[in-house]
C-alpha positions in Angstrom: -50.9 -11.3 35.8 -50.1 -9.1 32.9 -48.8 -6.4 35.2 -45.7 -4.3 35.0 -45.0 -4.7 38.8 -45.2 -8.5 38.5 -42.8 -8.5 35.6 -40.5 -6.1 37.5 -40.3 -8.1 40.7 -40.8 -11.6 39.3 -44.0 -12.2 41.1 -47.3 -13.8 40.0 -49.9 -11.4 41.9 -49.2 -7.7 42.9 -49.9 -8.1 46.5 -47.5 -6.6 48.9 -47.5 -7.9 52.4 -46.0 -5.6 55.1 -45.4 -7.7 58.3 -43.0 -7.7 61.3 -43.0 -11.5 61.0 -40.4 -13.2 58.9 -42.7 -16.2 58.5 -45.5 -14.1 56.8 -42.9 -12.5 54.5 -41.6 -16.0 53.4 -45.1 -17.5 53.0 -46.5 -14.6 51.0 -43.5 -14.4 48.6 -43.7 -18.2 48.2 -47.4 -17.9 47.3 -46.7 -15.6 44.4 -47.0 -12.1 46.2 -44.2 -10.2 47.8 -43.5 -10.1 51.5 -42.0 -6.9 53.1 -40.4 -7.1 56.5 -40.8 -4.3 58.8 -37.5 -3.8 60.4 -37.8 -0.8 62.7 -38.1 -3.1 65.7 -34.8 -4.8 65.1 -31.1 -4.1 66.1 -28.6 -4.6 63.4 -27.7 -7.9 65.0 -31.3 -9.0 65.0 -32.0 -7.8 61.7 -29.0 -9.8 60.4 -30.6 -13.0 61.9 -34.0 -12.3 60.5 -32.8 -11.7 56.9 -30.4 -14.6 57.0 -33.5 -16.8 58.0 -35.6 -15.3 55.2 -32.8 -16.0 52.7 -32.6 -19.6 53.8 -36.3 -20.3 53.6 -37.6 -18.2 50.7 -36.5 -20.4 47.9 -35.0 -17.4 45.9 -38.4 -15.6 45.9 -38.2 -11.7 46.1 -38.8 -9.8 49.3 -38.4 -6.4 50.7 -37.7 -4.4 53.9 -39.5 -1.4 55.3 -38.1 1.3 57.5 -39.3 4.4 59.3 -37.2 7.5 58.9 -39.5 10.5 59.4 -38.9 14.0 57.9 -39.8 15.3 61.3 -38.9 13.8 64.6 -37.3 15.0 67.9 -33.6 14.7 67.3 -33.9 13.2 63.8 -30.4 13.8 62.8 -28.9 13.1 66.4 -27.7 9.8 67.8 -28.4 10.4 71.5 -27.7 8.1 74.4 -30.7 6.4 76.1 -30.4 8.4 79.3 -30.6 11.6 77.4 -33.9 10.5 75.6 -35.3 9.4 78.9 -34.5 12.8 80.5 -36.8 14.6 77.9 -39.9 12.7 79.1 -41.8 14.8 81.7 -42.5 13.1 85.1 -46.2 14.0 84.6 -46.5 11.7 81.6 -44.8 8.7 83.6 -47.2 9.4 86.5 -50.3 9.4 84.2 -49.1 6.1 82.6 -48.5 4.5 85.9 -51.8 5.6 87.4 -53.7 4.2 84.3 -52.1 0.8 84.8 -52.9 0.9 88.5 -56.6 1.7 87.8 -56.8 -1.6 85.9 -54.9 -3.6 88.6 -51.7 -3.8 86.6 -48.5 -3.1 88.7 -46.4 -0.3 86.9 -43.3 -0.9 89.2 -41.3 -2.9 86.8 -42.0 -0.8 83.6 -40.1 2.3 84.6 -37.0 3.9 83.0 -34.9 0.6 83.2 -37.6 -1.2 81.2 -38.0 1.7 78.9 -34.2 1.5 78.0 -35.0 -1.9 76.6 -37.8 -0.8 74.3 -36.2 2.2 72.6 -36.0 0.7 69.1 -38.1 3.4 67.4 -36.0 6.2 69.1 -32.8 4.5 67.9 -33.8 3.1 64.4 -36.0 5.9 63.0 -33.0 8.3 63.4 -30.9 8.7 60.2 -27.9 7.1 61.9 -30.0 4.2 63.2 -31.6 3.7 59.7 -28.1 3.8 58.0 -27.1 0.9 60.4 -30.1 -1.0 59.2 -29.5 -0.2 55.6 -25.9 -1.6 55.9 -27.4 -4.9 57.0 -30.2 -5.0 54.6 -28.2 -4.1 51.5 -25.9 -7.1 52.3 -28.8 -9.4 51.6 -30.6 -9.9 48.2 -33.5 -7.6 49.0 -35.7 -6.7 46.1 -37.1 -3.4 47.5 -36.6 -1.0 50.3 -39.5 1.1 51.7 -39.7 4.2 53.9 -42.5 5.6 55.8 -43.3 9.1 57.2 -41.4 11.2 54.7 -38.9 11.4 51.9 -36.2 8.7 52.3 -33.0 10.1 53.5 -30.4 10.7 50.6 -28.3 7.9 51.9 -31.1 5.3 51.4 -31.6 6.7 47.8 -27.9 6.6 47.1 -27.3 3.1 48.5 -30.4 1.7 46.8 -29.3 2.9 43.4 -25.8 1.5 44.0 -27.3 -1.9 44.7 -30.0 -1.7 42.0 -32.7 -1.8 44.5 -36.1 0.1 43.9 -37.1 2.5 46.6 -40.8 2.7 47.8 -42.3 5.4 50.0 -45.6 5.6 51.8 -47.7 8.8 51.4 -51.0 10.2 52.6 -51.5 13.0 50.1 -50.9 13.8 46.5 -48.5 16.6 47.4 -46.4 14.0 49.4 -46.5 11.7 46.3 -45.2 14.4 44.0 -42.4 15.3 46.5 -41.4 11.6 46.7 -41.4 11.2 42.9 -39.2 14.4 42.5 -36.7 13.0 45.2 -36.2 9.9 43.0 -38.5 7.3 44.5 -39.4 4.4 42.3 -42.7 3.2 43.7 -45.5 5.2 45.6 -47.8 3.5 48.3 -50.8 5.6 48.7 -52.1 4.8 52.2 -55.5 5.9 53.2 -56.6 6.8 56.6 -58.2 3.4 57.1 -54.7 1.9 57.4 -53.3 0.5 60.6 -50.3 2.1 62.1 -49.3 5.7 60.9 -51.9 7.2 58.6 -53.1 10.5 57.3 -56.7 11.9 57.1 -57.8 11.0 53.4 -59.8 7.8 52.7 -58.4 5.2 50.4 -61.1 5.6 47.7 -60.3 9.3 47.4 -56.5 9.2 47.9 -55.8 6.5 45.3 -57.1 8.2 42.2 -55.9 11.6 43.4 -52.3 10.3 43.8 -52.4 8.2 40.6 -53.5 11.3 38.5 -50.9 13.6 40.2 -48.1 11.1 39.6 -49.1 10.3 36.0 -48.7 14.0 35.1 -44.9 14.0 36.0 -43.7 10.3 35.7 -44.4 6.7 35.1 -43.8 5.7 38.7 -46.3 3.0 39.7 -48.8 3.5 42.8 -49.7 0.8 45.2 -53.0 1.2 47.1 -53.0 0.7 50.8 -55.4 1.4 53.8 -58.2 -0.9 54.9 -57.5 -3.4 52.1 -58.1 -7.0 53.4 -60.1 -8.5 50.4 -59.4 -9.1 46.8 -62.4 -7.1 45.7 -60.9 -4.0 47.3 -57.6 -4.7 45.6 -59.6 -4.9 42.2 -61.3 -1.7 43.0 -58.0 0.1 43.7 -56.6 -1.2 40.5 -59.6 -0.1 38.5 -58.7 3.4 39.8 -55.2 3.1 38.5 -53.3 1.5 41.1 -50.7 -1.2 40.1 -51.4 -3.5 43.1 -52.1 -3.4 46.9 -50.0 -3.0 50.0 -51.6 -4.7 53.0 -50.5 -4.9 56.7 -53.4 -5.6 58.9 -54.8 -8.6 57.3 -51.7 -10.7 58.1 -52.2 -10.1 61.9 -54.8 -12.9 62.1 -52.8 -15.5 60.1 -51.4 -18.4 61.9 -47.8 -17.2 61.4 -48.5 -13.7 62.7 -46.1 -12.4 65.5 -48.8 -10.9 67.7 -49.9 -12.5 71.0 -52.9 -14.8 71.3 -54.6 -12.0 73.4 -54.2 -9.5 70.6 -55.4 -12.0 68.0 -58.5 -12.9 69.9 -59.2 -9.2 70.2 -58.7 -8.5 66.5 -61.0 -11.4 65.4 -63.7 -10.0 67.8 -63.4 -6.3 66.7 -65.7 -4.4 64.3 -65.1 -1.9 61.7 -65.6 0.9 64.3 -63.4 -0.4 66.9 -60.2 1.4 65.8 -59.1 4.9 66.7 -56.6 7.3 65.1 -54.4 8.8 67.9 -51.1 10.2 68.7 -50.9 8.4 72.0 -48.9 5.5 70.7 -46.0 7.0 68.9 -46.4 10.7 69.0 -47.7 10.8 65.4 -51.2 9.8 64.3 -51.6 6.0 64.0 -54.6 3.8 63.9 -55.0 1.1 66.5 -57.6 -1.0 68.3 -59.7 1.2 70.6 -59.4 0.1 74.3 -59.4 1.5 77.8 -55.8 2.6 77.2 -56.5 4.7 74.0 -59.7 6.1 75.7 -57.7 7.3 78.7 -55.2 9.1 76.5 -58.0 10.8 74.5 -59.7 12.1 77.8 -59.5 15.6 79.0 -57.3 14.6 82.0 -54.5 13.1 79.7 -51.3 15.2 79.3 -50.5 16.5 75.9 -49.0 13.7 73.7 -45.2 13.9 73.3 -43.5 14.1 69.8 -42.1 11.2 68.1 -40.2 9.1 69.4 -40.7 10.3 73.0 -44.3 9.2 73.2 -43.4 5.8 72.0 -40.5 5.3 74.5 -43.0 6.3 77.1 -45.6 3.8 76.5 -43.9 0.8 74.8 -42.8 -1.0 77.9 -46.0 -0.6 79.8 -48.0 -1.8 76.7 -45.7 -4.8 76.4 -46.5 -5.8 79.9 -50.2 -5.3 79.3 -50.2 -7.6 76.4 -48.2 -10.2 78.3 -50.7 -10.1 81.3 -53.7 -10.2 78.9 -52.4 -13.4 77.3 -52.3 -14.8 80.7 -56.0 -13.8 81.3 -55.7 -10.7 83.4 -58.9 -8.9 83.1 -57.7 -5.4 83.6 -54.9 -5.9 81.0 -57.4 -7.3 78.5 -59.3 -4.0 78.7 -56.2 -2.0 78.2 -54.7 -4.1 75.5 -54.4 -2.6 72.1 -52.5 -3.0 68.7 -51.8 -1.3 65.4 -54.6 -2.3 63.0 -56.7 -0.8 60.3 -60.5 -0.4 59.8 -60.5 -3.5 57.8 -60.4 -5.5 61.1 -64.0 -5.8 60.9 -63.6 -8.2 58.0 -60.9 -10.2 59.6 -63.0 -12.8 61.1 -61.1 -16.1 61.0 -57.6 -17.4 61.4 -55.9 -18.8 58.2 -52.5 -19.3 57.1 -50.7 -16.5 55.0 -50.7 -18.7 52.0 -54.5 -19.1 52.3 -54.8 -15.4 52.7 -53.0 -14.8 49.5 -55.3 -17.4 47.7 -58.3 -15.8 49.2 -57.2 -12.5 47.7 -56.7 -14.1 44.3 -60.1 -15.8 44.3 -62.0 -12.6 45.5 -60.1 -10.5 43.0 -61.1 -12.7 40.2 -64.7 -12.8 41.2 -64.8 -9.0 41.4 -63.2 -8.9 37.9 -65.9 -11.3 36.5 -68.7 -9.2 38.0 -67.4 -6.2 36.3 -66.8 -8.0 33.1 -70.3 -9.4 33.2 -71.8 -6.0 33.8 -70.0 -4.5 30.8 -70.8 -7.4 28.6 -74.5 -6.8 28.8 -77.4 -9.3 28.3 -77.1 -9.8 24.5 -76.4 -13.6 24.6 
């Protein structure tokens, strides 16, 4: 495409694929888009393994990494031990989680603090010290972009990226956040509407994208990607007609053959409708969109304790939810009801399993069809 981002990154189609799965990252990049690996779940050793595998399989195509370093988080600038983090979680919250599992015949006895110590990746990696450990690994590989969510990237990310000649991207949910990111020195803005899976704001993509584009255009030439509920090429075309330079998508890759999520989650995603998601603080402590389930309903009930701040809520629930997902895959009926996963409102249009490459091609075909419809409408009926 005749597109500045395509020229900048050496890609054919400005479709950026956020995924926790290295296979998706590789397949999207080899198909002409750009895969971006979400790395907050990985220890430095695990991240080195993942990026080395990508380097060995991506045939020199560009790829990026995505971190989460929030502007506001409990102990953001600390590097506390696991036991100190666990001591900050009230017993009331642990008891609520245990009782919820028992209600659906899931034994909570093996998902206490010992299990929570094994699932504290967000607590460790979303802090500045943890992010810097990840950056040290990432910048030792030929990454083409580094992105940050939930706030202005730490200065160390901006400095290291500049040193290595790597563009920095940042996700935003308001035009004010976009302006702050540009003023901080970010090279690419990702305007993520409330339809997005995972952490998201309150403004819909159709409103947010032109709002952010207009605000950014007044102060810089930083490009804007559209995100939030985008699972089809026609949506991408609509966003680009509003001034976006491309699309950033996450949820659509969850039903691909390469996706990392379990069969039980994939089955639930394929069956879900557009209204089957909920925006809640119950998963991480910040608002994120996920599949609605008995688990999310319970945490939104009047009987639920107040959600804890990031990352304590995530530390509280990650080990229990991993057990739920495992049991659901084995056919446990109660676990199936509780099972949930981060996903956007576009899930209602994710109705079949296909490969990541097929998904990229479907985006291309649908994008072109939308372009032709608009072209024909403008051309008129003079022939």
